[in-house]
DONUNU-541571 format. One record per residue (C-alpha): residue number from 0; x, y, z; residue in one letter. Coordinates in steps of 0.02 Angstrom, whole numbers. Example, Ala and Ser with C-alpha at 12.3 -4.5 7.8 and 13.67 -1.06 7.14 Angstrom:
% DONUNU-541571
SITE  nr  x  y  z  rest
SITE  0  615  -225  390  A
SITE  1  684  -53  357  S
This chain:
% DONUNU-541571
SITE  nr  x  y  z  rest
SITE  0  -339  -1951  -3620  X
SITE  1  -378  -1875  -3456  X
SITE  2  -321  -1935  -3283  X
SITE  3  -508  -1931  -3213  X
SITE  4  -573  -2079  -3127  X
SITE  5  -751  -2129  -3152  X
SITE  6  -858  -2223  -3021  X
SITE  7  -1025  -2304  -3083  X
SITE  8  -1141  -2285  -2937  X
SITE  9  -1272  -2413  -2895  X
SITE  10  -1421  -2351  -2787  X
SITE  11  -1568  -2412  -2687  X
SITE  12  -1717  -2330  -2608  X
SITE  13  -1651  -2171  -2657  X
SITE  14  -1476  -2191  -2585  X
SITE  15  -1308  -2232  -2652  X
SITE  16  -1262  -2417  -2599  X
SITE  17  -1115  -2428  -2484  X
SITE  18  -1013  -2520  -2609  X
SITE  19  -1022  -2376  -2727  X
SITE  20  -963  -2256  -2583  X
SITE  21  -814  -2372  -2558  X
SITE  22  -761  -2358  -2737  X
SITE  23  -792  -2169  -2729  X
SITE  24  -658  -2172  -2578  X
SITE  25  -537  -2263  -2684  X
SITE  26  -570  -2145  -2841  X
SITE  27  -523  -1994  -2735  X
SITE  28  -356  -2077  -2688  X
SITE  29  -321  -2124  -2867  X
SITE  30  -368  -1958  -2940  X
SITE  31  -267  -1871  -2813  X
SITE  32  -116  -1981  -2874  X
SITE  33  -146  -1960  -3050  X
SITE  34  -184  -1779  -3048  X
SITE  35  -353  -1790  -3112  X
SITE  36  -540  -1779  -3040  X
SITE  37  -662  -1889  -2970  X
SITE  38  -819  -1915  -3085  X
SITE  39  -970  -2034  -3049  X
SITE  40  -1117  -2090  -3159  X
SITE  41  -1281  -2107  -3083  X
SITE  42  -1409  -2199  -3200  X
SITE  43  -1590  -2228  -3179  X
SITE  44  -1761  -2124  -3172  X
SITE  45  -1803  -1989  -3037  X
SITE  46  -1625  -2017  -2955  X
SITE  47  -1568  -1829  -2948  X
SITE  48  -1560  -1850  -2759  X
SITE  49  -1426  -1998  -2771  X
SITE  50  -1326  -1882  -2892  X
SITE  51  -1337  -1742  -2760  X
SITE  52  -1290  -1862  -2626  X
SITE  53  -1138  -1920  -2718  X
SITE  54  -1079  -1746  -2770  X
SITE  55  -1084  -1702  -2581  X
SITE  56  -975  -1855  -2533  X
SITE  57  -826  -1820  -2644  X
SITE  58  -865  -1828  -2836  X
SITE  59  -810  -1670  -2911  X
SITE  60  -932  -1705  -3057  X
SITE  61  -1078  -1824  -3071  X
SITE  62  -1152  -1865  -3240  X
SITE  63  -1351  -1894  -3209  X
SITE  64  -1412  -2004  -3335  X
SITE  65  -1593  -2033  -3324  X
SITE  66  -1728  -2125  -3443  X
SITE  67  -1883  -2228  -3428  X
SITE  68  -1787  -2375  -3491  X
SITE  69  -1664  -2354  -3348  X
SITE  70  -1798  -2360  -3206  X
SITE  71  -1761  -2545  -3189  X
SITE  72  -1591  -2614  -3195  X
SITE  73  -1544  -2717  -3361  X
SITE  74  -1369  -2741  -3439  X
SITE  75  -1407  -2671  -3607  X
SITE  76  -1489  -2511  -3526  X
SITE  77  -1336  -2478  -3440  X
SITE  78  -1206  -2535  -3561  X
SITE  79  -1259  -2420  -3703  X
SITE  80  -1258  -2244  -3612  X
SITE  81  -1096  -2295  -3505  X
SITE  82  -999  -2339  -3663  X
SITE  83  -1046  -2172  -3738  X
SITE  84  -1009  -2081  -3574  X
SITE  85  -849  -2169  -3557  X
SITE  86  -796  -2139  -3740  X
SITE  87  -834  -1954  -3723  X
SITE  88  -751  -1931  -3557  X
SITE  89  -593  -2012  -3592  X
SITE  90  -567  -2078  -3412  X
SITE  91  -412  -2157  -3354  X
SITE  92  -503  -2280  -3246  X
SITE  93  -685  -2344  -3218  X
SITE  94  -725  -2416  -3049  X
SITE  95  -871  -2504  -2977  X
SITE  96  -911  -2611  -2819  X
SITE  97  -900  -2795  -2854  X
SITE  98  -1079  -2822  -2838  X
SITE  99  -1189  -2953  -2930  X
SITE  100  -1252  -2798  -3039  X
SITE  101  -1068  -2748  -3081  X
SITE  102  -1017  -2918  -3124  X
SITE  103  -1161  -2904  -3250  X
SITE  104  -1135  -2738  -3336  X
SITE  105  -949  -2687  -3313  X
SITE  106  -884  -2826  -3424  X
SITE  107  -1008  -2777  -3563  X
SITE  108  -939  -2594  -3548  X
SITE  109  -752  -2643  -3549  X
SITE  110  -769  -2765  -3696  X
SITE  111  -821  -2609  -3796  X
SITE  112  -648  -2541  -3777  X
SITE  113  -562  -2717  -3789  X
SITE  114  -513  -2703  -3617  X
SITE  115  -523  -2822  -3467  X
SITE  116  -593  -2792  -3291  X
SITE  117  -473  -2812  -3143  X
SITE  118  -602  -2894  -3029  X
SITE  119  -620  -2909  -2837  X
SITE  120  -488  -2787  -2790  X
SITE  121  -443  -2793  -2601  X
SITE  122  -300  -2652  -2602  X
SITE  123  -189  -2546  -2714  X
SITE  124  -13  -2484  -2724  X
SITE  125  -8  -2304  -2814  X
SITE  126  168  -2274  -2884  X
SITE  127  227  -2264  -3068  X
SITE  128  80  -2389  -3104  X
SITE  129  -84  -2426  -3014  X
SITE  130  -55  -2604  -2945  X
SITE  131  -210  -2687  -2880  X
SITE  132  -210  -2826  -2750  X
SITE  133  -333  -2977  -2773  X
SITE  134  -344  -3120  -2659  X
SITE  135  -338  -3292  -2744  X
SITE  136  -344  -3471  -2688  X
SITE  137  -468  -3431  -2557  X
SITE  138  -356  -3282  -2501  X
SITE  139  -210  -3397  -2468  X
SITE  140  -116  -3284  -2590  X
SITE  141  -113  -3110  -2648  X
SITE  142  -102  -3082  -2838  X
SITE  143  -39  -2905  -2893  X
SITE  144  -116  -2852  -3047  X
SITE  145  -64  -2713  -3169  X
SITE  146  -177  -2662  -3320  X
SITE  147  -47  -2615  -3454  X
SITE  148  -171  -2586  -3591  X
SITE  149  -217  -2409  -3643  X
SITE  150  -352  -2313  -3554  X
SITE  151  -508  -2331  -3510  X
SITE  152  -462  -2471  -3389  X
SITE  153  -585  -2555  -3274  X
SITE  154  -595  -2627  -3097  X
SITE  155  -712  -2694  -2977  X
SITE  156  -687  -2679  -2787  X
SITE  157  -715  -2811  -2652  X
SITE  158  -851  -2747  -2528  X
SITE  159  -773  -2682  -2373  X
SITE  160  -601  -2673  -2441  X
SITE  161  -599  -2482  -2439  X
SITE  162  -678  -2369  -2308  X
SITE  163  -812  -2250  -2355  X
SITE  164  -792  -2169  -2194  X
SITE  165  -660  -2054  -2251  X
SITE  166  -771  -1980  -2387  X
SITE  167  -808  -1792  -2347  X
SITE  168  -974  -1707  -2307  X
SITE  169  -1037  -1562  -2411  X
SITE  170  -900  -1588  -2541  X
SITE  171  -986  -1466  -2658  X
SITE  172  -962  -1575  -2822  X
SITE  173  -1076  -1521  -2982  X
SITE  174  -1215  -1630  -3052  X
SITE  175  -1216  -1629  -3253  X
SITE  176  -1365  -1703  -3340  X
SITE  177  -1314  -1809  -3500  X
SITE  178  -1438  -1847  -3638  X
SITE  179  -1480  -2036  -3651  X
SITE  180  -1543  -2114  -3812  X
SITE  181  -1624  -2276  -3794  X
SITE  182  -1753  -2368  -3873  X
SITE  183  -1851  -2526  -3820  X
SITE  184  -1782  -2632  -3963  X
SITE  185  -1598  -2605  -3891  X
SITE  186  -1647  -2681  -3723  X
SITE  187  -1651  -2868  -3740  X
SITE  188  -1699  -2907  -3573  X
SITE  189  -1863  -2861  -3500  X
SITE  190  -1889  -2862  -3310  X
SITE  191  -2056  -2937  -3258  X
SITE  192  -2049  -2926  -3076  X
SITE  193  -1933  -2885  -2944  X
SITE  194  -1956  -2979  -2781  X
SITE  195  -1872  -2952  -2622  X
SITE  196  -1763  -3078  -2535  X
SITE  197  -1871  -3066  -2376  X
SITE  198  -1850  -3001  -2207  X
SITE  199  -1714  -3108  -2160  X
SITE  200  -1591  -3040  -2282  X
SITE  201  -1438  -2971  -2192  X
SITE  202  -1309  -2840  -2260  X
SITE  203  -1157  -2853  -2141  X
SITE  204  -1062  -2735  -2244  X
SITE  205  -1162  -2596  -2174  X
SITE  206  -1155  -2641  -1987  X
SITE  207  -1044  -2531  -1876  X
SITE  208  -1030  -2680  -1737  X
SITE  209  -1043  -2865  -1776  X
SITE  210  -1026  -3011  -1666  X
SITE  211  -986  -3177  -1751  X
SITE  212  -984  -3348  -1680  X
SITE  213  -890  -3512  -1723  X
SITE  214  -909  -3694  -1720  X
SITE  215  -812  -3696  -1545  X
SITE  216  -990  -3633  -1468  X
SITE  217  -1040  -3822  -1492  X
SITE  218  -1219  -3804  -1536  X
SITE  219  -1363  -3695  -1609  X
SITE  220  -1440  -3649  -1440  X
SITE  221  -1266  -3606  -1360  X
SITE  222  -1238  -3500  -1520  X
SITE  223  -1409  -3407  -1510  X
SITE  224  -1382  -3377  -1317  X
SITE  225  -1210  -3315  -1327  X
SITE  226  -1188  -3222  -1484  X
SITE  227  -1363  -3170  -1497  X
SITE  228  -1358  -3119  -1308  X
SITE  229  -1200  -3005  -1336  X
SITE  230  -1257  -2938  -1502  X
SITE  231  -1420  -2882  -1420  X
SITE  232  -1331  -2778  -1284  X
SITE  233  -1200  -2700  -1404  X
SITE  234  -1332  -2666  -1538  X
SITE  235  -1234  -2765  -1656  X
SITE  236  -1266  -2879  -1810  X
SITE  237  -1242  -3064  -1813  X
SITE  238  -1117  -3150  -1911  X
SITE  239  -1037  -3332  -1916  X
SITE  240  -908  -3421  -1989  X
SITE  241  -930  -3556  -2127  X
SITE  242  -948  -3704  -2005  X
SITE  243  -1092  -3623  -1921  X
SITE  244  -1181  -3592  -2080  X
SITE  245  -1137  -3777  -2147  X
SITE  246  -1212  -3841  -1992  X
SITE  247  -1376  -3734  -2025  X
SITE  248  -1368  -3631  -1862  X
SITE  249  -1392  -3476  -1969  X
SITE  250  -1435  -3441  -2150  X
SITE  251  -1282  -3407  -2273  X
SITE  252  -1310  -3218  -2270  X
SITE  253  -1232  -3209  -2093  X
SITE  254  -1072  -3289  -2164  X
SITE  255  -922  -3182  -2149  X
SITE  256  -768  -3244  -2258  X
SITE  257  -702  -3274  -2427  X
SITE  258  -859  -3368  -2479  X
SITE  259  -976  -3247  -2379  X
SITE  260  -972  -3059  -2340  X
SITE  261  -821  -2952  -2331  X
SITE  262  -849  -2835  -2185  X
SITE  263  -772  -2675  -2112  X
SITE  264  -859  -2637  -1947  X
SITE  265  -792  -2522  -1811  X
SITE  266  -789  -2674  -1695  X
SITE  267  -786  -2851  -1735  X
SITE  268  -810  -2981  -1594  X
SITE  269  -753  -3161  -1644  X
SITE  270  -818  -3294  -1517  X
SITE  271  -746  -3470  -1524  X
SITE  272  -684  -3443  -1702  X
SITE  273  -516  -3515  -1741  X
SITE  274  -463  -3394  -1876  X
SITE  275  -454  -3494  -2029  X
SITE  276  -391  -3390  -2180  X
SITE  277  -552  -3403  -2272  X
SITE  278  -631  -3314  -2120  X
SITE  279  -497  -3187  -2092  X
SITE  280  -496  -3109  -2257  X
SITE  281  -687  -3071  -2235  X
SITE  282  -650  -2970  -2078  X
SITE  283  -473  -2917  -2089  X
SITE  284  -530  -2742  -2129  X
SITE  285  -618  -2720  -1949  X
SITE  286  -557  -2564  -1852  X
SITE  287  -549  -2659  -1685  X
SITE  288  -556  -2840  -1665  X
SITE  289  -602  -2938  -1501  X
SITE  290  -564  -3121  -1503  X
SITE  291  -616  -3251  -1361  X
SITE  292  -550  -3422  -1387  X
SITE  293  -488  -3562  -1265  X
SITE  294  -340  -3599  -1377  X
SITE  295  -208  -3479  -1337  X
SITE  296  -123  -3524  -1511  X
SITE  297  -281  -3497  -1617  X
SITE  298  -231  -3392  -1772  X
SITE  299  -382  -3269  -1726  X
SITE  300  -271  -3194  -1611  X
SITE  301  -155  -3138  -1746  X
SITE  302  -284  -3023  -1806  X
SITE  303  -352  -2968  -1633  X
SITE  304  -339  -2802  -1561  X
SITE  305  -387  -2876  -1390  X
SITE  306  -390  -3057  -1351  X
SITE  307  -457  -3156  -1212  X
SITE  308  -403  -3338  -1187  X
SITE  309  -547  -3423  -1099  X
SITE  310  -705  -3523  -1114  X
SITE  311  -846  -3419  -1202  X
SITE  312  -972  -3497  -1097  X
SITE  313  -883  -3408  -951  X
SITE  314  -822  -3256  -1037  X
SITE  315  -974  -3194  -1134  X
SITE  316  -1105  -3195  -999  X
SITE  317  -986  -3096  -889  X
SITE  318  -961  -2978  -1032  X
SITE  319  -1154  -2961  -1052  X
SITE  320  -1174  -2932  -876  X
SITE  321  -1038  -2795  -863  X
SITE  322  -1108  -2702  -1023  X
SITE  323  -1283  -2701  -960  X
SITE  324  -1218  -2639  -786  X
SITE  325  -1129  -2500  -877  X
SITE  326  -1272  -2450  -984  X
SITE  327  -1392  -2443  -834  X
SITE  328  -1274  -2310  -749  X
């Protein structure tokens, strides 16, 4: 059994999804520790550009599996060639982002080897064993998990937990085409139509700057004025705590936290957010955190790089004015 680590790459519109690039970043750390290679699998039809992208971002070898039955995702169509690839490759670990798609196909691949999936990983310790950290009870506790079974072993990673920014450019990995034997009768699910979620769909995991607001803003109009105004001048995405979504000030896709999105922006601005653990575990990976809250004892200040104790209705307009003046110079 080799010490290689395989990443199953998801893609959209001809590009690898960020969750898969984050898995690739962890795979590089793990492979270096284990003394193996970083490998990746790209499945689809007409996706050679994705394979080349992944080869340039850190994969030593990318296995390209193309077939007309892989043009649209179905769990059977992914399961069958992946089982054969993992069996032939003898990988130590198989990783994927903890996406809805991976939650669908990864257990099907793992069960073929009698293996579990260590799901929703937020951190890892690399020593004599690979110890994965998983948030449990809405992030109030951290479970340290070790898969003591034989290789191959499987894990899925929480979005935003492992930064993709550390991946190299122009890595120079190779792309290897693999034959795929699939017949229509092997694919039990047929996709009739793929519908867009609409223009309001928000992917906060890809945002470099996020301005989030909490219930302390008081009402929807104030939220839109202050959070929306600051986001506009910063060129930022808009996030929210759960109470904001519960009060229907914003749709659920803007929610940051254990029951929303896990983000890792370069800058995270938290306005009138108290800092409940359910929210914090969704933004803890941010590089710089700026918090504004009138309560000097608010837990959010424990996570903040910079904290401002004050009324958001006074602080934020002053920030917007200062940013606009700076941009005008």
